[in-house]
N, C-alpha and C positions, 0 to 999 in steps of 0.2 A: 925712473921715474917716483915721482914727492907727491902725496899729497895732503895739503895741508889747512884745515879747517881753522876760519877766523871764526871765532863766533862773540856776538855781540850782547851783551846779559840784556843792559835796559831794555833793548827790543825781542830778547829769545831768539835772536837770529844768523844763521849759519853760513857764512858766505865760502867759498872753497877756492884754494889755489895752487893750480896741479901744474909740474913742471913735467917735462921731458926732454933730453937734450939740451938744445938752445932755447924752446919755445914754450911759452904758459898758458894757459887757458884761466879762467876768471868764473865762477859760477855763480850768481845771483851777489854782485857787489852792493855793498853800501854805498850812499852817495858822496861820501869822500874816497876821491878818488888816488888822492896823493899816497896815500901806504900800500894802495895797489905798485903806482909808479914808482917809488921809492925799493919797493922789496924787489921788481924786478931787477931795478938796475942793478942791486947791489948782488943779485944771482948771476947777471949777465946773460937774461933770456930776454925774449920778445914778446908781447902778448900778443896772441896772434887769435884766440877766440874770445868772446863775450857769451856764454851759455846762460841764458834767461828761463827758467823751468817757465814761467807762466807771467802773465802781468800783477807784480804784486799789488795786496790792498793795503797792507800793513804798513808797509815803507816805500820808499823813493829810490829806486836803485839807478847805480851810479852808472850804469851800461853806456845811455849817452855823451856824455862829458867822456868815460874810459878809451870808448873809440873814438872822438874825436883828436885825443890827444895820441893816442897810438897808432890808429890804424887800422882796429882791430874788429874783427869783424862779428858780430851780434846773429846769433842764431836762437831761431822760437822755435816750438815744434806745431806743430798742421794747425791750420786754422788761426794763428796769429795774422792780425793786421794793422799793426802800428804804424803811426804816418812819417817816420824814419826808415831810414836805408837799412834793409838788415837782410839777414837768409832767412827764409821759411822752410824749414824742412820739412821733408816728406818722414812717412812713421816708417823704421830700419834705416835711413840715411845715415852713413859713418862719416864722421870726421876726423883725421889724419893728426896726430900731436906730435911730433918728436919722432918716437917710436913708438908709441902706445894709442889707440884708438877709442875715440866716443862714437857711440849710438845711441840714436835717437829712439826714444821708444815712447808713444803719444799713450796717454794715459789719462783721458780726460776725466769730470767730475767733481771733482776742486770749481776749478774752469773748465772751457771746453776746450781750450788752447793746451791745457796742462801737459808735463811733458818731463821724463823721466831721464838721464842720462848714463847708458852704462858705459862703464869705462874698461878695457881689453887692453891686458899688457902685452908685453913687445911679441908672444906668443901666441898672442889672442885669446888668452883666457879670459874670464868674465873676475875683475879683478874689485869693484864697486861701485854700485847704483846711487846715484844725486837724484836723491825723490822729490824735492822740492815740498807741495804741500798737499800732493798727493798722500804718502805716507810718512808717519811722525813714527817718532818711539814711543809707541801705544798706544797709536792713534792713526786716526786717519783724517784729511782734509775738510772740513767743516763745510756740504753744500751746498748753501744756502746764499754764497757770495755773489753768483751770477749768475742767478734764477733771470734776472730783465734783461741783459745783454743776450743769455745763451734762449730767451723767449720758451724756459721750460721753468718746469715747481722745484722745489727743492729735494723731492720724493724721485725726481723724473730723473735729474744729477745725481740722486746718492745711487739709484740704482747702474748710473752709466760709471759708477765710479766702481760698484760692485763687479764691475765686470773690467773691467780696466785690472784692479789689483790681482784676480783669478787669471785674466788670457792673462796677462804682462808679468806684473812682479813676484805673484807666489810661482811663477813657473819656472823662476831662476834660482841658482845653486844657493844652498842652505849658506854656503862657505862663502857670502859675498855680505861685502862691506857697505851696510844701510848708513849714508848721510844725509840726514833730511834738511829743511832751509830753515826748522824751527824745533825749540826746545818747552818748557815748562815756562808759561807764562803768557804766553800769544794768544790773543783769540783767533790763530786760523785754526784752532783744534781744541776741544773741550777735556781730554784727558791726558794730554801728555807728559812723558813720563822725565825727571830731570836725565837726564841722560842724555848725551847729543851723537850718541853712535852704538850703533848695535850691526845686526846681521839679518838676513835674510830668516835665516834658522830659527835664529828667537824669536824675531818677529812674528814667526809663525806660532812658535808656542806659546807666547807673554801679549800678544797685541789683538784683544777684544775684537776687531771688524777682519781678523783673519785665519777664525777659525774654519777649520776641513769644512766641518759639517755643517756650515753656518748656509740659510738659504738665502734667495735673495731677499726675503720680506722682512726676514729677520735682520738683515741687516740694516735695509732702510730706515725700520721701525727704530734700532739701536743707535745709529750715525742723528738722525734727525731729534733725539728725544732730547729733551732740554735745553737746545738751541735758544741762547737767548739772543736780542736783536743786535747788529755789530757797528760796532762803533761807526758816528755818525762822518769822521775823516776818510774812513774804507775807500769811498768811490773819486773823491778827489785826489788820493795816489793813484788809484789804477788808471785814474785820465791821465796823470801826471805821464805814469808808466810806459804808457799805450800813443800820446802826443808829444811827451818831450816837455823839457821844463827849460828855468832860465838856468844859467852857468853858476856852477855852486861860487865861484869866488864875487860870482857878482854879489849874491847873497849876503856871503861874510862882510864883503866890503859895505855894504847896505846895515847892516846890524850890528858893526862894531863901531859905531857913533858914540861917543863919549858926552855925557851930559852933566854938567853941574847941577848940583841940587833946582835953582834956580830953571835953569835950563828946563827940566827932567818936570817941574813943575809945570812952565808953560806947556810943555807938548801933551801932557797930561788934561789938560783945562782946553787946548784949542784945537787936538783933534779927538778922534773917537777910537784910540788905542788903547788896550787894555794891559796893564799894569800887573807883569806874571814874575812874583818872587820866587827864585829858586834855592832858598837859603832851604836847612835841615828847616824840620816841625818844632825842636826845640827853641832855637833862636828869633824863626817865624813867631812862636806863640807871647815871647816878652816882646817885640816891639814889631811892627810893620806900619806901610805906609796905609792910611784908610783907603780901603777900594782896592787893592790889590789882594790877588788872587796866589795863594801856595800852592806848589807844585814841587818838590822838592827834586834837583838832581841826583840826592842820593835811594836811589828807586827806580820803578818807573814811568822814568819820566815823560818821555814822547808819547807814548800810549796813551798813559793820562792828557797827557794834553789834547792830542784826536782825540779821547772821548767827553772832557770836559770842554772843550772851544771847540763849538760846532761849525763854527766859518774857518778854515784853515785862510783864509785870506783874510782875517781880522789883523788889522794891525798890531804888533806889541810893543810894549815898554819894559826892560827888563831891571831888576832887581838881585844883584849873584852876589854872593862870595867872594869879594877881589880876589881875580885873578881867573876867576873861571869863565868868565865872560862869554872866549871864543869856542869853549864847550858846551855852554848852551846855546848859543845859536844855532852851530852845527847839530847838536840831537833833536833842535827844534826843525831843523831843512832835512833831515833824515825822514821826516813825516809830513814834509809839505809845506810848512809854517815858514813861510820865506817871507816875511815883511815885520820883521823886527827892524824899530828905526830907530834904536837908537839903547845904552842902558845906563845906569844911576852911576856915574864915575867916585870910586871909593864906598859904593856900594851903601848901606842903611846906614851905618856909623857917620860919612857925610852930611846926612838926611837932617840925623839929629843937631849935628853941629852946624848946622844951616840954621836951626830953630826953628825946623816945620812940626806940624803936625804929626801923631803918631797916636795909635793905637795898639790895643793887645786882645792877647786871647784869654777866656779864664778857666786854665787849665789843671786839672787836679790831680791827686795821684789816686792809685790805686786803695789806699786805704783811706783815704778820704772818700773814694766813691762806696766804699764798703758800707759805713758811718751812715751815709746819706741814704745807702738802701734799706738798711733798718729803719733807719730813722723817718724814713718820709715815702711810702709808698705808692702819692700820686703825681712825684714827681717821674715823667716817661723817661724810658730809658730807648737809645735811638741806635741801632746796630748797624753800621755802613758798610759790611763787609757782602762779599757778594752770597749771593743766595744757600749755593752749596757747602759753604763757611760755616751760615747762620743754620742750617738745616741738622748739620752735624753734631753743633753743641753750641747752646747762649746762653746767655741769663734771662733768669726765669721772669715771664712779664716783658723782655727785650724786644722792640717793632723794627723789623727788619725794611731798610729802606739804601740801598744801596748805594754809593756812591758813583756808580758808573750812568747810573741815570738820575742823578739827583737835579737836575737842569728841569727834569720833565716830572716832577714830585714833589717839588717843593713847596705845595697846597698841603702837603700832608707834613710837615714838619708847624706842630701847633705855634700859632702867635701868643695865645689867651694866657699861657700855663707856661713854666720852668721844664726845661728836660735836660738830658744828659746825653751826651754822643761819642761814640765810639768805634774803635773798628780793630784789625788786629795788632798793630804794634804801634800806633801812633800818627802814620805817615798820613792814611786816609782818611782818618779824622780833623786831622791839620788842614786840610784841601775839605773839605765839608766846611770844617767852621770857617774857613775864609769868606768864602762861597756864603753862606749864610751871614756873616756879618756885611757880606758888599752889597747885599739882598735886602740889609733892613734888618734882620733878627739878632739880638743882642740878650734873646731871655734863656741861653743856654749854658754850660759846660761841656769841656772837652777832655775825654779820660785818658794822663800821660801811661805810655806805653803799652792801651787798650787790652784787648780780650786775654793776652799770651799772658801782662802781668795779671789784669782782674781774675785770673782761674788760680792764683797762688795765695787769694780771700779769700773770704767765708761769705762771698757772694755766691747765691744758692744760683745752679746752671741746670739744665735740662740733661737728659742723659747722650752721653757721648752714642752716635751712629756713624756709619761709615760714610766720606765725605762722597755725595750725589757727584754727577758727572755735569752737572749745568756747568756752561761758560762761564 
């Protein structure tokens, strides 16, 4: 038996590849199935099962395409009602893989079909628990995502999760390994550890939600405290995972259409496509196509696309660093953004060579910000980090407008006076700057390096406090 965690940092997501004898199982696969097929071929195994812990909201699973390509059986826990062929298992049902066994543990609460898969070795000993979004390292799944589908309040779902954890998960032996679906950075929880593997015993000791003396009322209060609205693309991904989706090869072929500068400009003018620039913030600030939006690949690209581009069916035109076109289209498809209609061949340099118009962002260094702050206290400072980061420590007098909800809060950015924006390291503030520019703002400057660099200057800061658990 071999268990491998396949972790994707951009999505903070863990898929799992388990083999025994000549058979393999995949748990919560990503949409691009080629790596799984190649790995199985290399290992000389047949993929027999695709276990889905629940209907994922933050990414599109590869279960449908993988089942078609391999003939593997898709397995969900009780209550799942997908539109494609699969097995909806009973609580406690077991599935044999080589000489090991998977046991289904129905653990509703994050969603009502949520289930964990308990792996037993050839001697029947409990070895590992694949917990999906039921249990994370240091946290549990947020209970507000399935309210509409379950016809329940987030408090009722939280209470259901409380009993799932105590009746099913916490009864498992302390030495059993915990393999969750996500780690720090995912919007499916609010206080996840950077660690991606733990044990039942360790989680009982350090996970706030598994305290032995915790009452149901305390659990509900703590788990629901500080929850912010989920990203707008979550329901779209749930629907795709439940109803099926377009084949990934078709999506890739459509998105990887080369466009010259003239063709790109024509497409931008004649369609309603949004121009998405995935270059790093330092390159974007020095020059970009007017009205394009910057969300860099070198960060949590896909989740930010989902948070900031409300319509997953939006047509997209890409400006990438040359050689990263395929990566960009794939990472968009992971979260259901399937309507890329082409990319600028040769990237932004070709746009300039063609004599096309370009724009820039007024980016300043932390030392320039320090001089400005001391000299002119009438210039508003806007911090686009998340509330928990802002509450922990921020520039004195700064206003918090999180990037996550910038589209809903554009009216809070002043138009009648100059202002300065920053984030933690420059990634998010450049994205915010590009959105503001595309909407007509030109009366701001953006701080290179963000708060991480500002802290090294003499700019006055609030007293540091422990970070909150707000998502």
